[in-house]
N, C-alpha and C positions, 0 to 999 in steps of 0.2 A: 365661631360661636353661633348658636341658634338665636332666634329673635321672635318677637310677637307682633311684628308689623304685618297686618293683613288689610287688604283694601276695605273690607266691610267695617272693620274696627275703626280705621282712620276716617271713613266717611261719616260714621255715626258721631264720633267725637267732634269732627269739624262742624257738623250741623248744630250741635248743642252749644258750641263755644263761639261761633262766628258772630252772633249778635253782641256778645260782650266785648268783642275786639274791633268792631266795625269802625269805631271812631278814630282809630290809630292810622297815621299815614303809612303807606307801603313804600318800599318793600319791608317785610317783616323778618326780623332775625330772631330766631329762638335761641335762648340761652338756657342750657340744661346744666344746672350746678349740682355736683355730687358732694363729696366730702373727703376727709383724710382717709387714706388707705395705704398701708405699708409704706413704700417709699415716696408717697405723694402727700405732702402736708397741704392743708387748706385752712388758712387762718385769715385774719382781717386783712393782712397785706395782700394775700392772694385774691381775696374777694374784691378789694379795691382795684387791683390790676386787671382782673377779669372785667369789671365794670368799665374801666377806661378803654380797654382793647375792644370790647364788644361795641361800645358807643362809637369808637372810631371806625369800626366796620360799617355800622348803619348810617352814620352821619352824612357821608358824601352824597348818598342818593336820597337824603331826606327821609330815611326810614325810621322804624320803631323797633324796640326790643320786646320780645315776649319772654319773660324771665320766670322760671320756676326753680325752686330749691328741691332738695330731697330730704328724706328723714335723717340722712347722715350729715347734712350741712350744719356746721357749728354756728352758734348764734352770732359770734363776732364776725365770721366771714359773711354771713347773710346780711347783717346790718351794714357792713362796709360795702357790699355789693349793691344793695338798694340805694345807699346814700350817694355813691359816686357816679351813678348813671347820669349822663348828660343829654340824652335824647328822649323823645316821647317813649313811654314804656307802659307795659302791663306787668305788675309785680305780683307773683303768687307765692306765698310762703306755705308750701305743702308740708304736711306732717303725716307720719304713718297713722292710719285710722281716720284721716280727715274725711269730710263729706264728699269731696270730689277731687279729681286730679286732672290737670290740664295737659298732662304729658303727651298723650296720643293726639290731642287736638293741636298742640304746638308742632308735633311731627307732621301732621296733615296740612297745616295752614302756613307754616313758615316758608319763606323763599330761600333762606339760608339758615344754617344752624351752627352754634358754637357749643361744644360739649367738653366738659372737663375730662381729662384723659385718665381718670382714676377708675372709670366704670366700663367694663367690657360690654355690658348690656346696652348702656346708653350710646356708646360709640357705634356698636354694630347696628342697633335699631335706627339710629340717625342715618347711617350709610345705606340701610336697606330701603330708604325712601327714594334714593337716586338723586337727592338734592345736594347742592354744595355744602360740605361739612368741614368745619374747622375745629381741630382739637386744641384745647387750652391746656398748656402744660403747667402743672403746679409743682413739679418735682425735679426736672432735669436742667433747670437753669437756662432755658432758651430765651428768657426775657432780656432786655437790653442791659448792657454793662452799667449804664447810668442808674437804672433802677436797682440793679444789684448792689452798686456802691452805696446808694441811698439807704438800702436795707441794713448796712453795717457789714463789718468783716465777718467771715465765716464763723470764727469763734464766738462772736456776739450773737449770731443767729442761733447757734447751738444752745444758748441759754434759754431759748424758747422751746418749751417741751415738745410742741408739735414738730418743730424742725429737728430737734435732737432725736426723736423717735424715727423720723424719716432717714436721717443720716445712719443710724444704727441698722435700719432695715436694708439700706443700700449696701452697707458693708457686708451684711449677711448674704445679699444677692450675689456679691462678687466672690466672697471667700467661704461662705457657710455651706452646709449641706443643702442639696437641691430642694429637699422637702421642707426646708425651713421657710421658704419664701414663696410668694405668689407674684411671679414676674410676668406682667402682661405686656411687656414691651414688644414681644413678637406679634401680638395682635395689633398694636399701634403701628408697627413697622409695615406689616402686610397691607393694612388698610391704606396707609399713605403711599407705599410703593406701587400699589395697584391703581392709584389715581382716584380712589373713593373718598379721600379726605386729604387735608393739608394741615400742618401746624399753623395756628393763628400767628400771623406775622412772618411766615415763611413762604408766601406766595398763595396761589389759589389751586384748588383741586381740578382735575380734568373736567372739561366742559360736559362730556357725556360719560360719567363713570360706568364701568361694567356692572351689571346687576349681580347681587349676591345670590348664590344658589345653594347655600349651606343647608337650608331646611330640606330641600328635595334630595340632596346627596345623603344627608344623615338618615332621612326616612327610608331611602332605598336600601341603605346598608343595614338598618335595623330589620326591615322586612326580610332581607336575605338571610338573616340569622334564624328566622322562624320558618323558612321554607322546609317542606318535608324532606327528610333525608332518605334517599333510596338506598337501601342496604342490598348488597349482593346476595343472591340466593344461597342458602346453606349448601355445603358440599354433600353430594350423594355418595353413598357407599354401595357398591354392587355386592 
């Protein structure tokens, strides 16, 4: 996937937002929250779990969370996320068309990042910074069995419309026509297997992740499509 992480863009965002965050103890953990997408539900329960898990990541080092939502973050998930955070934090409820967006500032300033696994762009752009990145899974059931039991049996969870939609989508991913679904698990898998990220709660990513080269590779291939085509000379007839 391509991304918009450029050094000059990050530097500009960092300069504008650093004064607003300087009072928070470091290290800083950015939390980039997306929303429901296909097989990935994101409800109040998911928001609360994200808050607890991100707080647990920042707490041992005495750090803070830099939290921003997206235009897709449901109100119930956003409220639960903000309510359950237990460490110092900066909370930003971003909405489409809002006056400012701290997204690139958080990419620039955070020491670590937690990204919901529903967004290809957020996962890839976080990894493009070269910093430790943790994916938060809202749809594959990687959270602990204790929390899963507390959420109720699977048939009870299906009464929740968001979870029912996700279950139907996952059925389509397994047995439906390929074009029915948007399966981004291959992106998640490649970023994790290459050491650029880890699932939150499943360990830590590589100490020095390899850089992403997708922009350069894609640009080179597009340029090659427009290179002049040298046609052979027409045949001559004596």
